[in-house]
C-alpha positions in Angstrom: -2.8 14.9 45.3 -1.7 18.4 46.7 1.6 17.9 44.0 -1.8 17.3 41.7 -2.7 20.8 42.6 0.0 22.4 42.0 1.0 21.7 39.4 -2.5 22.1 38.0 -2.6 26.1 39.0 1.0 26.2 37.6 0.1 28.5 34.0 0.1 26.2 30.9 3.9 25.9 28.9 3.9 25.8 25.2 6.4 23.2 23.4 8.0 25.3 20.6 10.5 23.0 19.6 7.8 20.4 17.9 5.8 23.6 15.7 9.4 24.6 14.4 10.1 21.4 13.5 7.3 21.2 11.4 7.3 24.8 10.0 11.4 24.0 9.3 10.2 21.1 7.2 7.4 22.6 5.3 9.7 25.3 4.0 12.6 23.0 3.2 9.1 21.4 1.1 8.3 24.4 -0.4 12.1 25.5 -1.8 12.8 21.8 -3.2 9.2 22.0 -5.3 9.2 26.0 -6.0 11.3 25.8 -9.2 9.7 22.7 -10.6 6.9 24.1 -12.2 5.9 26.9 -14.5 2.2 28.2 -14.1 0.7 29.5 -16.9 -2.1 31.6 -16.3 -5.4 30.1 -16.1 -8.1 30.7 -18.4 -11.7 29.8 -17.5 -12.6 29.8 -21.3 -9.7 27.7 -22.5 -10.3 23.8 -21.2 -6.9 22.7 -21.8 -5.8 19.1 -24.0 -4.2 16.9 -21.2 -0.6 15.0 -22.0 1.5 12.4 -20.1 4.3 14.5 -21.7 7.6 15.5 -19.2 9.4 17.7 -21.1 8.2 21.3 -19.8 8.5 24.7 -22.4 10.6 27.3 -21.5 9.5 31.0 -21.0 7.9 32.5 -24.1 4.9 34.7 -25.6 2.3 33.4 -25.5 -1.2 32.9 -27.6 -4.2 32.2 -26.0 -7.3 30.7 -27.8 -9.9 30.7 -25.9 -13.7 29.6 -27.5 -14.6 33.3 -28.1 -11.3 35.2 -29.5 -7.6 35.0 -30.1 -5.2 36.8 -27.5 -1.0 37.5 -27.9 -0.1 38.1 -24.4 -3.6 38.8 -23.0 -5.0 41.2 -25.5 -7.1 40.8 -27.8 -6.1 40.3 -31.6 -8.6 38.8 -33.7 -12.3 37.6 -32.8 -11.8 33.4 -33.5 -14.8 33.8 -36.1 -12.7 36.1 -38.2 -10.0 34.3 -38.3 -11.8 30.7 -39.0 -14.2 33.1 -41.6 -11.3 34.4 -43.9 -9.1 32.8 -46.8 -7.1 30.5 -45.8 -2.9 31.5 -45.3 -1.6 33.3 -42.6 -3.5 36.0 -40.0 -2.8 38.8 -40.5 -4.0 40.3 -37.7 -2.0 38.2 -35.7 0.5 38.1 -38.0 1.5 42.6 -37.3 1.1 41.6 -33.2 3.7 39.1 -33.6 6.1 41.6 -36.0 5.4 44.6 -33.1 6.8 41.8 -30.1 9.1 40.9 -32.3 10.7 44.6 -32.7 9.8 45.2 -28.5 12.1 41.6 -28.1 15.3 43.0 -30.8 17.1 40.8 -32.4 17.2 37.5 -31.8 21.2 36.0 -30.5 22.6 34.2 -33.3 22.4 30.9 -31.3 18.7 31.7 -31.3 18.3 32.2 -35.5 18.5 28.4 -36.3 15.9 28.4 -33.6 13.9 31.0 -33.7 11.8 32.8 -31.9 9.6 31.5 -29.4 5.8 31.0 -28.4 3.1 28.6 -26.8 -0.5 28.3 -27.9 -2.8 27.9 -25.3 -5.7 26.6 -27.0 -9.1 25.4 -25.8 -9.5 21.3 -26.2 -12.0 21.5 -28.5 -10.4 24.2 -31.3 -10.8 23.6 -34.9 -7.2 21.9 -36.3 -7.8 24.1 -39.1 -6.9 27.3 -37.1 -4.3 25.7 -34.8 -2.6 24.8 -38.5 -3.3 28.5 -39.4 -2.3 30.2 -36.6 1.4 28.2 -36.1 1.9 28.6 -39.9 1.1 32.6 -39.1 4.3 32.1 -36.1 6.3 30.7 -38.4 5.7 32.9 -41.6 7.1 35.9 -38.7 10.1 34.1 -37.2 7.7 31.6 -34.3 9.3 29.0 -35.4 9.6 27.5 -31.8 6.5 26.6 -31.0 5.0 24.8 -28.4 1.6 24.0 -27.0 -0.2 24.3 -23.3 -1.4 20.9 -21.9 -2.7 19.9 -18.0 -0.1 16.9 -17.8 -0.9 13.6 -16.6 0.6 10.5 -15.1 1.2 8.5 -17.3 -0.9 5.2 -17.2 0.4 2.4 -15.8 -0.4 -0.2 -18.8 1.5 1.9 -21.2 4.5 0.9 -19.1 4.3 -2.7 -19.7 3.0 -2.5 -22.9 6.2 -0.2 -23.7 8.0 -3.0 -21.6 6.8 -5.7 -23.7 7.2 -3.6 -26.7 10.8 -3.2 -26.0 11.7 -6.6 -25.3 
């Protein structure tokens, strides 16, 4: 009993080995998974559609289409109501902004000229297809032909995998 009293009177010691192991594992996990995800600035007004596509777009010029306005690199260019009300064809205000952005980034390299400049369109899932089509045609007319659509990535359902495997047999 005297031995237990002496042991309990000594100050408690903290075992740092286990704590250091946990932090090492945490740091390694964060380093491995750090470069795997490209994050676009989220906008509360935009609900992205979902996709099972695994290919990720390169970082490039971003066009956001909220229910109220069209923004290029976060700067408002045109309201959605004006874009829908205007006559068919390219959107002039968007085209002018894309020309300004192209002038700022400089000329394309020889390898990029065939593909064109890259752009990511980040539009609400309720955006009218007519508006998306006009934005894409405006981008293409201003030499932004490498167009990516921003989506929320989800995993493919298991039934789709089994159906695809059955179709190949």
